[in-house]
Each structure stands twice: as C-alpha cells, then as structure tokens.
C-alpha positions in Angstrom: -10.1 51.9 -30.9 -8.5 48.7 -29.5 -5.8 47.3 -31.9 -6.8 44.4 -34.1 -4.1 42.3 -32.6 -5.6 42.8 -29.1 -9.1 42.1 -30.3 -8.0 38.9 -32.0 -6.9 37.6 -28.6 -9.7 39.0 -26.4 -12.8 39.7 -28.4 -15.7 37.3 -27.7 -13.8 35.7 -24.8 -14.1 36.3 -21.0 -12.7 34.3 -18.0 -14.9 31.4 -17.1 -17.2 32.6 -14.3 -17.0 29.2 -12.5 -13.3 28.3 -12.7 -11.7 31.6 -13.8 -10.1 29.9 -16.8 -8.9 32.4 -19.4 -9.2 30.0 -22.2 -12.8 29.5 -23.3 -14.0 26.0 -22.1 -15.2 23.4 -24.5 -18.9 23.1 -23.7 -19.2 19.5 -24.9 -22.9 19.1 -24.4 -25.9 18.6 -26.6 -28.6 20.1 -24.2 -28.8 22.6 -21.4 -30.8 22.9 -18.2 -33.4 25.7 -18.1 -33.9 26.1 -14.4 -37.7 26.4 -14.6 -40.4 25.5 -17.1 -41.2 29.2 -17.6 -37.6 30.1 -18.3 -37.2 27.2 -20.7 -40.4 28.3 -22.6 -39.1 31.8 -22.8 -35.7 30.6 -24.2 -37.4 28.5 -26.8 -39.7 31.4 -27.8 -36.7 33.7 -28.1 -37.9 35.9 -25.3 -35.0 35.2 -23.0 -31.3 34.7 -23.4 -30.0 31.2 -22.9 -29.1 27.9 -24.6 -31.5 25.1 -25.5 -29.7 22.7 -27.8 -26.2 22.8 -29.3 -27.5 22.5 -32.8 -28.9 26.0 -32.5 -26.3 27.6 -30.2 -23.4 26.6 -27.9 -21.4 28.8 -25.5 -18.0 27.9 -27.1 -19.3 28.5 -30.6 -20.9 31.8 -29.5 -17.5 33.0 -28.3 -16.1 32.3 -31.8 -19.1 34.0 -33.5 -18.6 37.1 -31.3 -14.9 37.2 -32.1 -15.4 37.1 -35.8 -18.2 39.7 -35.7 -15.9 42.0 -33.7 -13.0 41.7 -36.2 -15.2 42.2 -39.2 -17.1 45.1 -37.6 -20.4 43.1 -37.9 -23.5 43.2 -35.7 -23.8 39.4 -35.6 -22.2 36.2 -36.9 -23.3 32.5 -37.2 -20.8 29.6 -37.4 -21.2 26.5 -39.5 -19.4 23.1 -39.9 -17.7 24.2 -43.1 -17.5 27.1 -45.5 -19.7 25.3 -47.9 -22.3 24.9 -45.2 -22.2 28.7 -44.7 -22.6 29.2 -48.5 -25.5 26.8 -48.8 -27.3 28.1 -45.8 -27.0 31.7 -47.0 -28.4 30.9 -50.5 -31.2 28.7 -49.1 -32.3 31.5 -46.8 -32.0 34.6 -49.0 -33.2 33.2 -52.3 -36.5 31.7 -53.5 -37.6 30.1 -56.8 -37.6 32.8 -59.5 -34.9 34.9 -57.8 -31.6 35.7 -59.4 -28.1 35.6 -57.9 -25.3 37.4 -59.8 -21.6 36.6 -59.1 -18.3 38.0 -60.2 -15.8 35.2 -61.0 -13.7 33.4 -60.9 -15.2 31.9 -57.8 -13.9 29.1 -55.6 -14.9 26.0 -57.6 -16.9 24.6 -54.7 -19.0 27.7 -54.5 -19.7 28.0 -58.2 -20.7 24.4 -58.5 -23.0 24.7 -55.5 -24.7 27.8 -56.9 -25.3 26.1 -60.3 -26.6 22.9 -58.6 -29.0 24.9 -56.4 -30.0 27.0 -59.3 -31.0 24.2 -61.5 -32.8 22.3 -58.7 -34.7 25.1 -57.0 -35.4 27.5 -59.9 -32.9 30.1 -59.0 -31.3 32.0 -61.9 -27.5 32.0 -61.6 -25.7 34.7 -63.6 -21.9 34.9 -64.1 -21.1 38.6 -64.5 -17.4 38.2 -65.0 -17.3 39.0 -68.7 -20.3 41.2 -69.1 -19.7 43.3 -66.0 -21.8 43.6 -62.8 -24.0 46.6 -63.7 -25.0 45.1 -67.1 -25.8 41.8 -65.5 -28.3 43.0 -62.9 -32.0 42.7 -63.5 -35.2 43.3 -61.6 -35.0 39.7 -60.4 -31.6 40.1 -58.8 -31.7 39.5 -55.1 -28.1 38.6 -54.2 -24.6 39.5 -55.4 -21.8 37.2 -54.5 -18.1 38.3 -54.7 -14.7 37.2 -53.4 -12.4 40.0 -52.3 -9.4 38.0 -53.5 -10.3 35.1 -55.7 -9.3 31.5 -55.2 -6.8 30.7 -56.7 -6.1 33.4 -59.3 -5.9 36.3 -56.8 -8.1 38.6 -58.9 -9.5 41.5 -57.0 -13.0 42.9 -56.8 -13.8 46.3 -55.2 -16.4 45.8 -52.4 -17.2 49.5 -52.3 -18.1 49.6 -56.1 -20.2 46.4 -55.6 -22.1 48.0 -52.7 -22.6 51.2 -54.6 -24.4 49.3 -57.3 -26.4 47.1 -55.0 -27.6 49.4 -52.2 -29.8 51.7 -54.3 -31.5 48.6 -55.9 -32.2 46.8 -52.6 -29.9 43.9 -53.5 -28.1 42.0 -50.7 -24.4 41.7 -51.1 -22.2 38.8 -49.8 -18.4 38.9 -49.9 -16.3 35.8 -49.4 -13.4 37.2 -47.5 -11.5 34.0 -46.9 -8.3 34.8 -48.7 -7.9 38.3 -47.2 -9.2 37.8 -43.6 -10.3 40.8 -41.6 -6.6 41.7 -41.2 -6.4 42.8 -44.8 -10.0 43.7 -45.8 -13.2 44.4 -43.9 -15.9 44.5 -46.6 -18.6 45.7 -44.2 -16.7 49.0 -43.8 -17.1 49.4 -47.6 -20.9 48.9 -47.5 -21.2 45.1 -47.9 -24.1 43.4 -46.1 -22.6 40.0 -45.3 -19.1 38.6 -45.1 -18.4 34.9 -45.3 -15.3 32.9 -44.4 -14.1 29.3 -44.8 -12.5 29.4 -41.3 -10.6 26.2 -42.3 -8.0 28.4 -44.0 -6.5 31.5 -42.5 -8.8 32.1 -39.5 -8.0 28.6 -38.1 -4.5 28.7 -39.4 -3.3 25.3 -38.1 -4.9 22.9 -40.6 -6.6 20.9 -37.8 -10.2 22.2 -37.9 -13.0 22.8 -40.5 -15.5 25.6 -40.2 -17.4 28.4 -41.9 -18.9 31.6 -40.7 -21.2 34.4 -41.9 -21.1 37.8 -40.4 -23.1 41.0 -41.0 -26.3 42.8 -40.2 -28.4 40.9 -37.6 -31.6 41.1 -39.6 -29.9 38.9 -42.3 -27.7 36.8 -40.1 -30.5 35.5 -37.8 -32.7 34.0 -40.6 -29.6 32.3 -41.9 -29.0 30.8 -38.5 -32.5 29.5 -38.4 -32.2 27.9 -41.8 -28.6 26.7 -41.6 -28.7 25.4 -38.0 -32.4 24.8 -37.2 -33.5 23.3 -40.5 -30.3 22.1 -42.3 -28.3 21.2 -39.2 -24.9 22.5 -40.4 -23.8 23.5 -36.9 -20.2 23.8 -35.8 -19.0 21.4 -33.0 -17.7 23.0 -29.8 -14.3 21.2 -30.2 -13.8 22.7 -33.6 -14.9 26.1 -32.2 -12.2 25.8 -29.5 -9.5 25.1 -32.0 -10.6 28.0 -34.2 -10.7 30.4 -31.2 -7.1 29.3 -30.4 -6.0 29.8 -34.0 -7.5 33.3 -34.3 -5.4 34.6 -31.4 -2.4 34.7 -33.8 -4.3 35.7 -36.9 -2.8 39.2 -37.3 0.8 37.9 -36.7 0.3 35.0 -39.2 -1.2 37.2 -41.9 1.7 39.6 -41.6 4.1 36.7 -42.1 2.0 35.3 -45.0 2.2 38.6 -46.8 5.9 39.1 -46.2 6.6 35.6 -47.4 4.3 35.9 -50.4 6.0 39.1 -51.5 9.4 37.4 -51.4 8.1 34.4 -53.4 6.3 36.5 -56.0 9.3 38.8 -56.6 11.5 36.0 -57.9 9.3 34.6 -60.7 8.2 38.1 -61.7 11.8 38.8 -62.7 12.6 35.5 -64.2 12.6 35.4 -68.1 11.0 31.9 -68.2 7.9 33.1 -66.3 5.1 34.5 -68.5 3.0 36.0 -65.7 3.0 36.3 -61.9 -0.4 36.7 -60.3 0.2 38.7 -57.1 -1.5 42.0 -56.5 1.2 43.2 -54.1 3.6 43.6 -57.0 3.6 47.1 -58.5 3.5 45.5 -62.0 0.2 43.8 -61.3 -2.7 45.5 -63.1 -4.8 45.8 -59.9 -2.0 46.9 -57.6 -3.6 50.3 -56.9 -6.8 48.6 -55.9 -4.9 46.1 -53.7 
C-alpha cells in the first residue's frame, strides 16, 4: 500500500488536463456549463457525472474530499465551511424528533452546546454517557453515538473499536471527531466506526489561514449529509479555502510527527516537576490511558 506521506501529497489530485498544472486549480466559479440540455438534465437528476452549482459540488473541493477520504480509508467525504457546519449537517440529517444521540465527553464545547441546542429545539434526546458509561446509556431510541478520539482539550481517550462493538449489533450509527489525532495517528473507520469528522481548521489545514470541516465514511451515510448540509443548509466550503487546505495537507504527516515529538518534550518536563499536580498527555507511560494510546 502506498505510504501515507505519499498519499497526503498525491491522493485526490491529478495534473490539470488543460494546462498540465500539478497544483489543483482554484475553480472560482458559481455555475458550470452542461454542454447540452439533456446532459444538464442528467447531471441534475444524478444520472450523470458533472457539476451544476458550487454550493453542491466544486472540482477544487472535490479534490480535497477525495484526499481526506483516501487518508481515512473512507468510501466518500463531504466538505463544509467549518467543523461546526459538519456537525450540524450530520445531526440534522441522521436524527429526527424523538431520536436519541449519546455522546462520551468531554466534548469540544462548541459541539456539546450545539447538540443541546438542537436537542431542545427539535425534540432530540441528548444523553451524556461520560459518567454512567456508554453501554448503560443506550436505549431503543438511540440512533447516533458521538465520540472524540482524543478530547478537546483534556486529551482523554475513547476506544473506537469498543464503541463500534457496542453500536453495530444495535444498528446505531457511530461518528468520531478525529480532529486532534488526524488520520496520521488514528483512522477510526479501520476500527469499525461509520463516520469520521474533522475540523480541518486545525491539523489538516495546519497553517492557521483557512476554516473548514469534513465528514468521511460510508457513501450511503455521507451522501444524505451532503444533500442536507450543502443543498438545504448551504454550509459549503469555498474553492479558495479548499485550495489552502489541499496545500496544507501535503505536509500533514511531517507536521504531525513534529507535533508529537514536541509535545512529548513539553509534557516530560512538568510531569517531573514537584509543583505540577497532573500532566494530561497520553504519550507518557504514567498516563492512565497510555496503553490505549
């Protein structure tokens, strides 16, 4: 299998057929020509490949989606204007009034507040399973489990394989926010998770100059989220942002290696200092979840 470093550079990207450019062009356009009326009708009906309007799909954004799908080992991916747009689009697509979503905390504050806001407004039961445990918190109404591989900001770990083992036999869809690990450190789909979400603003982009979110996983789940999030809500990623994120992801494996090396050095010092009560870094052998990490 091609090395992750090579795939980070080349996956989802091909030389431009018109100019031969090796960098994916910024397709800064809102609409596309269809050639013929019949071809346009087929594209709109989903019967033919092609682009109709950049809110639904754009060639630059498509390259980014294909790259993330490749790195995560997913069938498909859909990009959004932010990580929060990815979260909201997923929840609005996969849950209905009366359904239940169970999460293992602590979650990123923006995600948890969004879930609670949607729950109270749309009649979705939101359950925090952090204290009680995941298995004890599930019910016949549970439709979705939401977990972060490495929590923001306390770096608590959750085992995606254990989550999937509980969810699959019950027909519950699983979503893992993999933002803090990136596909360089953890690929939840390989452990049985259905959907993986990222705030690309962080490690995937890596340069602090672009905002974006993405959801990757099985196509039968990703495509309905695309319809809701892009077609109905309009949370699409702009091609300029996609270009910047594509550029950033070329160095993702190298940056993550440097992040981990630096973090280990930083964590080692306070862990040995008598004035520090606790150091939250799973890479330390003294961390209670070091074996899982």
